[in-house]
C-alpha positions as a Python dict, from the first residue, in 0.01 Angstrom:
ca = {
    (1, 'M'): (0, 0, 0),
    (2, 'K'): (-89, 170, -326),
    (3, 'R'): (256, 88, -463),
    (4, 'V'): (211, -277, -379),
    (5, 'L'): (-126, -287, -549),
    (6, 'L'): (15, -113, -856),
    (7, 'S'): (300, -365, -880),
    (8, 'L'): (56, -652, -855),
    (9, 'F'): (-158, -496, -1128),
    (10, 'V'): (138, -460, -1364),
    (11, 'L'): (248, -818, -1298),
    (12, 'L'): (-104, -943, -1358),
    (13, 'S'): (-121, -751, -1688),
    (14, 'I'): (202, -909, -1809),
    (15, 'N'): (75, -1256, -1728),
    (16, 'L'): (-247, -1188, -1916),
    (17, 'S'): (-61, -1072, -2227),
    (18, 'A'): (132, -1395, -2280),
    (19, 'A'): (133, -1749, -2145),
    (20, 'T'): (347, -2056, -2194),
    (21, 'L'): (96, -2337, -2225),
    (22, 'T'): (170, -2710, -2211),
    (23, 'A'): (-118, -2954, -2233),
    (24, 'T'): (-137, -3183, -1932),
    (25, 'Q'): (-450, -3365, -2047),
    (26, 'S'): (-684, -3387, -2344),
    (27, 'G'): (-955, -3126, -2359),
    (28, 'N'): (-1070, -2799, -2511),
    (29, 'W'): (-817, -2527, -2593),
    (30, 'S'): (-1025, -2270, -2404),
    (31, 'D'): (-1035, -2477, -2085),
    (32, 'A'): (-765, -2387, -1829),
    (33, 'A'): (-773, -2746, -1702),
    (34, 'T'): (-629, -2862, -2034),
    (35, 'W'): (-318, -2659, -1959),
    (36, 'G'): (-277, -2754, -1594),
    (37, 'G'): (-481, -2460, -1469),
    (38, 'T'): (-325, -2184, -1683),
    (39, 'A'): (-584, -2014, -1901),
    (40, 'P'): (-494, -1920, -2262),
    (41, 'T'): (-447, -1548, -2309),
    (42, 'G'): (-428, -1501, -2686),
    (43, 'S'): (-195, -1432, -2975),
    (44, 'A'): (122, -1414, -2765),
    (45, 'D'): (85, -1763, -2618),
    (46, 'V'): (361, -2020, -2674),
    (47, 'V'): (185, -2356, -2686),
    (48, 'T'): (290, -2721, -2666),
    (49, 'I'): (58, -3018, -2716),
    (50, 'G'): (240, -3328, -2595),
    (51, 'A'): (223, -3680, -2734),
    (52, 'G'): (-93, -3868, -2637),
    (53, 'F'): (-307, -3558, -2582),
    (54, 'T'): (-580, -3418, -2809),
    (55, 'V'): (-671, -3051, -2782),
    (56, 'T'): (-989, -2928, -2950),
    (57, 'L'): (-1072, -2572, -3058),
    (58, 'T'): (-1409, -2431, -2958),
    (59, 'G'): (-1383, -2114, -3165),
    (60, 'A'): (-1137, -1899, -3358),
    (61, 'T'): (-811, -1910, -3162),
    (62, 'A'): (-478, -1727, -3172),
    (63, 'A'): (-130, -1805, -3043),
    (64, 'S'): (228, -1710, -3119),
    (65, 'S'): (364, -2058, -3193),
    (66, 'L'): (276, -2425, -3154),
    (67, 'V'): (479, -2738, -3084),
    (68, 'L'): (251, -3020, -3194),
    (69, 'N'): (353, -3366, -3072),
    (70, 'G'): (-1, -3481, -3000),
    (71, 'T'): (-322, -3399, -3188),
    (72, 'L'): (-492, -3068, -3261),
    (73, 'N'): (-858, -3096, -3366),
    (74, 'D'): (-964, -2762, -3509),
    (75, 'A'): (-1334, -2868, -3509),
    (76, 'G'): (-1393, -2640, -3808),
    (77, 'F'): (-1230, -2332, -3655),
    (78, 'V'): (-910, -2140, -3739),
    (79, 'L'): (-596, -2135, -3527),
    (80, 'T'): (-385, -1830, -3618),
    (81, 'L'): (-12, -1845, -3537),
    (82, 'S'): (158, -1507, -3564),
    (83, 'K'): (521, -1549, -3457),
    (84, 'T'): (758, -1357, -3687),
    (85, 'N'): (1106, -1449, -3813),
    (86, 'S'): (1123, -1777, -3623),
    (87, 'T'): (989, -2134, -3606),
    (88, 'V'): (614, -2098, -3575),
    (89, 'L'): (490, -2459, -3607),
    (90, 'S'): (698, -2762, -3516),
    (91, 'S'): (702, -3122, -3397),
    (92, 'T'): (978, -3322, -3230),
    (93, 'T'): (806, -3663, -3217),
    (94, 'G'): (542, -3635, -3490),
    (95, 'G'): (207, -3464, -3451),
    (96, 'T'): (-128, -3437, -3627),
    (97, 'H'): (-366, -3152, -3704),
    (98, 'S'): (-713, -3248, -3822),
    (99, 'G'): (-1049, -3089, -3889),
    (100, 'S'): (-1219, -2881, -4156),
    (101, 'G'): (-1081, -2550, -4027),
    (102, 'S'): (-719, -2449, -4070),
    (103, 'I'): (-392, -2341, -3919),
    (104, 'T'): (-316, -1994, -4053),
    (105, 'L'): (34, -1844, -4039),
    (106, 'T'): (60, -1464, -4044),
    (107, 'G'): (415, -1396, -3928),
    (108, 'N'): (646, -1208, -4166),
    (109, 'K'): (1010, -1239, -4274),
    (110, 'L'): (1137, -1599, -4241),
    (111, 'I'): (896, -1831, -4062),
    (112, 'K'): (955, -2204, -4036),
    (113, 'I'): (753, -2524, -4015),
    (114, 'T'): (980, -2792, -3875),
    (115, 'A'): (970, -3162, -3789),
    (116, 'T'): (1253, -3358, -3632),
    (117, 'T'): (1427, -3580, -3888),
    (118, 'G'): (1258, -3919, -3902),
    (119, 'Y'): (919, -3784, -3793),
    (120, 'I'): (624, -3646, -3988),
    (121, 'L'): (427, -3336, -3895),
    (122, 'T'): (81, -3383, -4045),
    (123, 'I'): (-126, -3071, -4109),
    (124, 'G'): (-484, -3054, -4233),
    (125, 'N'): (-560, -2724, -4407),
    (126, 'L'): (-273, -2475, -4395),
    (127, 'V'): (-301, -2108, -4491),
    (128, 'V'): (11, -1893, -4529),
    (129, 'N'): (-105, -1534, -4512),
    (130, 'Q'): (206, -1320, -4480),
    (131, 'S'): (154, -951, -4552),
    (132, 'A'): (338, -758, -4823),
    (133, 'A'): (712, -777, -4763),
    (134, 'A'): (878, -466, -4623),
    (135, 'S'): (1184, -317, -4786),
    (136, 'G'): (1501, -515, -4723),
    (137, 'Y'): (1359, -865, -4674),
    (138, 'N'): (1143, -1131, -4836),
    (139, 'N'): (851, -1308, -4675),
    (140, 'I'): (942, -1675, -4673),
    (141, 'C'): (768, -1976, -4521),
    (142, 'E'): (1023, -2255, -4506),
    (143, 'I'): (1012, -2628, -4435),
    (144, 'G'): (1293, -2608, -4182),
    (145, 'G'): (1337, -2978, -4107),
    (146, 'G'): (1207, -3331, -4151),
    (147, 'T'): (889, -3412, -4341),
    (148, 'V'): (572, -3205, -4346),
    (149, 'S'): (255, -3364, -4487),
    (150, 'I'): (-44, -3145, -4572),
    (151, 'T'): (-347, -3369, -4601),
    (152, 'G'): (-591, -3086, -4662),
    (153, 'T'): (-534, -2782, -4882),
    (154, 'L'): (-233, -2552, -4883),
    (155, 'T'): (-325, -2190, -4955),
    (156, 'L'): (-63, -1922, -5020),
    (157, 'N'): (-228, -1582, -4997),
    (158, 'S'): (72, -1357, -4980),
    (159, 'G'): (280, -1374, -5293),
    (160, 'G'): (569, -1483, -5075),
    (161, 'I'): (800, -1781, -5114),
    (162, 'F'): (735, -2134, -4988),
    (163, 'A'): (1080, -2289, -4957),
    (164, 'L'): (1149, -2662, -4928),
    (165, 'N'): (1515, -2599, -4836),
    (166, 'T'): (1630, -2960, -4896),
    (167, 'K'): (1336, -3098, -4694),
    (168, 'T'): (1026, -3294, -4796),
    (169, 'L'): (678, -3152, -4843),
    (170, 'I'): (389, -3390, -4910),
    (171, 'L'): (76, -3238, -5063),
    (172, 'S'): (-247, -3435, -5095),
    (173, 'N'): (-476, -3178, -5255),
    (174, 'P'): (-483, -2876, -5485),
    (175, 'V'): (-269, -2577, -5400),
    (176, 'S'): (-420, -2230, -5409),
    (177, 'S'): (-125, -2006, -5469),
    (178, 'A'): (-62, -1636, -5499),
    (179, 'G'): (299, -1704, -5409),
    (180, 'F'): (543, -1957, -5547),
    (181, 'F'): (748, -2257, -5444),
    (182, 'T'): (1117, -2307, -5467),
    (183, 'G'): (1273, -2648, -5425),
    (184, 'S'): (1617, -2493, -5396),
    (185, 'D'): (1794, -2338, -5105),
    (186, 'I'): (1666, -1986, -5150),
    (187, 'Y'): (1987, -1832, -5022),
    (188, 'T'): (2237, -2018, -5242),
    (189, 'G'): (2014, -2156, -5518),
    (190, 'N'): (2168, -2503, -5501),
    (191, 'G'): (1941, -2701, -5272),
    (192, 'T'): (1797, -3044, -5346),
    (193, 'G'): (1457, -3021, -5181),
    (194, 'S'): (1191, -3267, -5282),
    (195, 'A'): (815, -3243, -5310),
    (196, 'T'): (585, -3542, -5319),
    (197, 'F'): (248, -3476, -5479),
    (198, 'T'): (-36, -3717, -5403),
    (199, 'G'): (-285, -3497, -5585),
    (200, 'L'): (-271, -3163, -5758),
    (201, 'G'): (33, -2960, -5673),
    (202, 'T'): (270, -2684, -5777),
    (203, 'L'): (645, -2639, -5757),
    (204, 'V'): (759, -2311, -5915),
    (205, 'P'): (1036, -2276, -6007),
    (206, 'A'): (1092, -2645, -5961),
    (207, 'T'): (1460, -2706, -5895),
    (208, 'G'): (1390, -2982, -5647),
    (209, 'S'): (1235, -3319, -5721),
    (210, 'I'): (872, -3415, -5772),
    (211, 'T'): (692, -3742, -5719),
    (212, 'L'): (345, -3766, -5869),
    (213, 'N'): (139, -4024, -5680),
    (214, 'S'): (-203, -3976, -5834),
    (215, 'S'): (-358, -4013, -6176),
    (216, 'A'): (-517, -3673, -6107),
    (217, 'A'): (-177, -3513, -6058),
    (218, 'A'): (-122, -3193, -6251),
    (219, 'I'): (93, -2882, -6249),
    (220, 'P'): (-127, -2570, -6238),
    (221, 'N'): (161, -2347, -6355),
    (222, 'P'): (307, -2558, -6637),
    (223, 'T'): (486, -2277, -6818),
    (224, 'Q'): (699, -2215, -6511),
    (225, 'L'): (779, -2580, -6440),
    (226, 'T'): (1066, -2633, -6680),
    (227, 'T'): (1348, -2782, -6474),
    (228, 'L'): (1366, -3056, -6210),
    (229, 'M'): (1645, -3248, -6046),
    (230, 'N'): (1443, -3570, -6038),
    (231, 'L'): (1101, -3686, -6154),
    (232, 'T'): (915, -3990, -6022),
    (233, 'I'): (582, -4111, -6163),
    (234, 'N'): (390, -4339, -5925),
    (235, 'I'): (27, -4296, -6030),
    (236, 'G'): (-104, -4652, -6034),
    (237, 'S'): (-143, -4913, -6303),
    (238, 'G'): (-357, -4806, -6598),
    (239, 'N'): (-316, -4432, -6529),
    (240, 'T'): (-125, -4183, -6743),
    (241, 'Y'): (51, -3857, -6661),
    (242, 'T'): (101, -3639, -6970),
    (243, 'L'): (350, -3353, -6974),
    (244, 'T'): (196, -3015, -7047),
    (245, 'N'): (524, -2841, -7133),
    (246, 'P'): (888, -2919, -7217),
    (247, 'L'): (1076, -3052, -6914),
    (248, 'T'): (1447, -3085, -6842),
    (249, 'I'): (1595, -3308, -6571),
    (250, 'A'): (1900, -3104, -6468),
    (251, 'P'): (2107, -3257, -6185),
    (252, 'N'): (2330, -3034, -5974),
    (253, 'G'): (2618, -3282, -5950),
    (254, 'T'): (2498, -3458, -5636),
    (255, 'S'): (2132, -3528, -5715),
    (256, 'A'): (2009, -3844, -5890),
    (257, 'G'): (1911, -3652, -6203),
    (258, 'N'): (1683, -3926, -6328),
    (259, 'I'): (1333, -4021, -6437),
    (260, 'V'): (1169, -4308, -6249),
    (261, 'V'): (837, -4451, -6370),
    (262, 'T'): (726, -4673, -6082),
    (263, 'T'): (363, -4732, -6182),
    (264, 'G'): (145, -4605, -6465),
    (265, 'T'): (254, -4431, -6782),
    (266, 'L'): (456, -4116, -6844),
    (267, 'N'): (347, -3962, -7175),
    (268, 'T'): (549, -3679, -7328),
    (269, 'G'): (257, -3532, -7520),
    (270, 'A'): (392, -3298, -7788),
    (271, 'N'): (677, -3192, -7558),
    (272, 'A'): (1050, -3245, -7523),
    (273, 'L'): (1171, -3440, -7219),
    (274, 'T'): (1546, -3412, -7167),
    (275, 'V'): (1778, -3577, -6916),
    (276, 'N'): (2098, -3376, -6879),
    (277, 'T'): (2435, -3529, -6795),
    (278, 'G'): (2588, -3518, -6449),
    (279, 'G'): (2333, -3708, -6241),
    (280, 'T'): (2422, -3984, -5996),
    (281, 'G'): (2112, -4201, -6050),
    (282, 'V'): (1975, -4438, -6312),
    (283, 'S'): (1648, -4367, -6492),
    (284, 'S'): (1416, -4665, -6483),
    (285, 'I'): (1081, -4800, -6600),
    (286, 'A'): (943, -5050, -6349),
    (287, 'P'): (760, -5373, -6434),
    (288, 'G'): (417, -5289, -6576),
    (289, 'A'): (504, -4919, -6613),
    (290, 'S'): (575, -4747, -6942),
    (291, 'L'): (709, -4444, -7123),
    (292, 'V'): (522, -4312, -7426),
    (293, 'V'): (694, -4077, -7669),
    (294, 'A'): (395, -3922, -7837),
    (295, 'S'): (368, -3761, -8179),
    (296, 'G'): (546, -3428, -8174),
    (297, 'G'): (722, -3518, -7850),
    (298, 'S'): (1075, -3633, -7780),
    (299, 'V'): (1290, -3794, -7513),
    (300, 'N'): (1666, -3745, -7503),
    (301, 'F'): (1858, -3936, -7234),
    (302, 'N'): (2192, -3787, -7347),
    (303, 'G'): (2367, -4117, -7285),
    (304, 'Q'): (2254, -4131, -6922),
    (305, 'P'): (2172, -4483, -6798),
    (306, 'L'): (1822, -4624, -6840),
    (307, 'T'): (1699, -4960, -6706),
    (308, 'I'): (1377, -5118, -6832),
    (309, 'Q'): (1296, -5354, -6547),
    (310, 'S'): (1128, -5696, -6543),
    (311, 'D'): (1007, -5936, -6276),
    (312, 'A'): (744, -6204, -6224),
    (313, 'T'): (464, -5946, -6249),
    (314, 'G'): (563, -5820, -6595),
    (315, 'S'): (805, -5591, -6773),
    (316, 'G'): (850, -5220, -6818),
    (317, 'S'): (825, -5084, -7169),
    (318, 'I'): (864, -4795, -7407),
    (319, 'Q'): (522, -4839, -7560),
    (320, 'T'): (494, -4599, -7850),
    (321, 'V'): (763, -4405, -8027),
    (322, 'A'): (562, -4174, -8250),
    (323, 'G'): (796, -3892, -8160),
    (324, 'T'): (1175, -3892, -8130),
    (325, 'L'): (1374, -4110, -7890),
    (326, 'S'): (1746, -4036, -7869),
    (327, 'G'): (2051, -4048, -7646),
    (328, 'I'): (1979, -4405, -7532),
    (329, 'S'): (2323, -4554, -7577),
    (330, 'N'): (2335, -4679, -7217),
    (331, 'V'): (2028, -4901, -7179),
    (332, 'T'): (1975, -5217, -6975),
    (333, 'V'): (1669, -5423, -7074),
    (334, 'Q'): (1579, -5686, -6818),
    (335, 'R'): (1370, -5994, -6899),
    (336, 'Y'): (1238, -6213, -6619),
    (337, 'I'): (1262, -6587, -6692),
    (338, 'A'): (1049, -6812, -6472),
    (339, 'N'): (1183, -7127, -6310),
    (340, 'N'): (1065, -7373, -6575),
    (341, 'T'): (1201, -7525, -6894),
    (342, 'H'): (1098, -7365, -7220),
    (343, 'W'): (1232, -7146, -7496),
    (344, 'R'): (1192, -6772, -7477),
    (345, 'M'): (1291, -6519, -7738),
    (346, 'I'): (1475, -6238, -7562),
    (347, 'G'): (1508, -6012, -7865),
    (348, 'F'): (1636, -5969, -8219),
    (349, 'P'): (2009, -5891, -8260),
    (350, 'L'): (1934, -5618, -8511),
    (351, 'S'): (2041, -5256, -8524),
    (352, 'S'): (1819, -5141, -8810),
    (353, 'S'): (1478, -5219, -8955),
    (354, 'T'): (1473, -5575, -9090),
    (355, 'T'): (1193, -5768, -9263),
    (356, 'I'): (1121, -6129, -9166),
    (357, 'S'): (870, -6346, -9349),
    (358, 'A'): (762, -6708, -9346),
    (359, 'S'): (852, -6742, -9714),
    (360, 'A'): (1204, -6613, -9645),
    (361, 'L'): (1251, -6881, -9382),
    (362, 'S'): (1138, -7149, -9627),
    (363, 'T'): (1401, -7029, -9873),
    (364, 'L'): (1671, -7052, -9610),
    (365, 'Y'): (1570, -7368, -9425),
    (366, 'G'): (1324, -7554, -9644),
    (367, 'S'): (965, -7646, -9569),
    (368, 'G'): (825, -7695, -9222),
    (369, 'Y'): (952, -7370, -9071),
    (370, 'N'): (755, -7060, -8984),
    (371, 'A'): (801, -6724, -8816),
    (372, 'Y'): (621, -6624, -8498),
    (373, 'T'): (567, -6313, -8292),
    (374, 'Y'): (535, -6337, -7914),
    (375, 'N'): (288, -6128, -7714),
    (376, 'E'): (360, -6167, -7343),
    (377, 'S'): (13, -6047, -7243),
    (378, 'L'): (-142, -6347, -7425),
    (379, 'D'): (82, -6605, -7255),
    (380, 'N'): (-148, -6881, -7124),
    (381, 'G'): (117, -7081, -6941),
    (382, 'A'): (124, -7366, -7194),
    (383, 'Y'): (480, -7488, -7246),
    (384, 'N'): (659, -7799, -7371),
    (385, 'G'): (485, -8107, -7237),
    (386, 'S'): (175, -7919, -7116),
    (387, 'G'): (-18, -7976, -7438),
    (388, 'G'): (-56, -7732, -7724),
    (389, 'V'): (128, -7423, -7837),
    (390, 'N'): (146, -7129, -7602),
    (391, 'A'): (-114, -6868, -7701),
    (392, 'G'): (150, -6598, -7679),
    (393, 'W'): (303, -6715, -8007),
    (394, 'T'): (129, -6613, -8331),
    (395, 'S'): (252, -6743, -8666),
    (396, 'F'): (277, -6536, -8983),
    (397, 'T'): (85, -6631, -9294),
    (398, 'S'): (297, -6703, -9602),
    (399, 'S'): (260, -6345, -9724),
    (400, 'A'): (287, -6168, -9389),
    (401, 'T'): (596, -5974, -9290),
    (402, 'T'): (700, -5787, -8983),
    (403, 'S'): (966, -5527, -8909),
    (404, 'V'): (1155, -5531, -8581),
    (405, 'R'): (1413, -5293, -8450),
    (406, 'N'): (1613, -5256, -8132),
    (407, 'L'): (1597, -4940, -7920),
}
């Protein structure tokens, strides 16, 4: 009888040390009913929250790993996941973590956060707190699949590596980092990972691609951000992103290797912006967006294609060339023409600075002629037959001259 009791005690101890938990209803994490009657045991638990269920923390909680296909509400508390050298946080159908607390990862070696391709794993505040790496391996937290969106704050406390590994990481807020990012495959150095920043963010060294989606976007470690495969500026009309250091767009032979200004303005500041050869994409400036080459700055496209786009909402532009603009031998300038009958000046067929004056026109054509400049922003819609001259056209005085030059 004593042997039987001892066996039951050992079995009971094993069950208390680890549990496989799958939520069968919404409820509190600490409530056994949430897990179909199986009570959580602690840091060795392997947990799944299925789609349609919301599990809420009632205090600091620990587990080994979490599959999040439903919703985790941390209610201001911390969930610590400690699994080492494996996938520690994942989603197969898309899941959401919310609350003012955090999910904290403490496992060492290679730990992964993974979402199935086509789905987004949304995390609130994420803390990566790997301890100092032991001899013979690096501590790496890797986006192992799909898209991971961190809507709160990402904190790297370890000095380890946060690897995108050809996947997408979306950051919405500032990054507190004692470690560093790599957009490349950390094993071969030739990955094409991308990072989308909707607020402050860091990618160091940045060999993947960055999209800046906020006028507040900034790179906290500018001296280390020197090379990207692609750069997209999408910060909203009227907003400007100014480079804080020289930047090179260096494609790896398969990446787009381009600059895309979707909304807002990209300003070089007093820095060099260079697009290397070998990319597969076309750099572009969207309607209403612009590129400013500031005093002391430069842009060199190295003959790579650039399209300045135009549609019914407006036209893209290179606003100010106070610095140096070069390597633009492959440029397409679009000009949207509305469906009505009127003359529009597309551009001057000139390759160098040329002076035009009203008096020069009189010499060539006699009296009654004048020279005009056209400012699209002043266009008031008045065309032939609508009465009056369109306000976009401004005539020169007899002594006025203007210089125009192509790109």
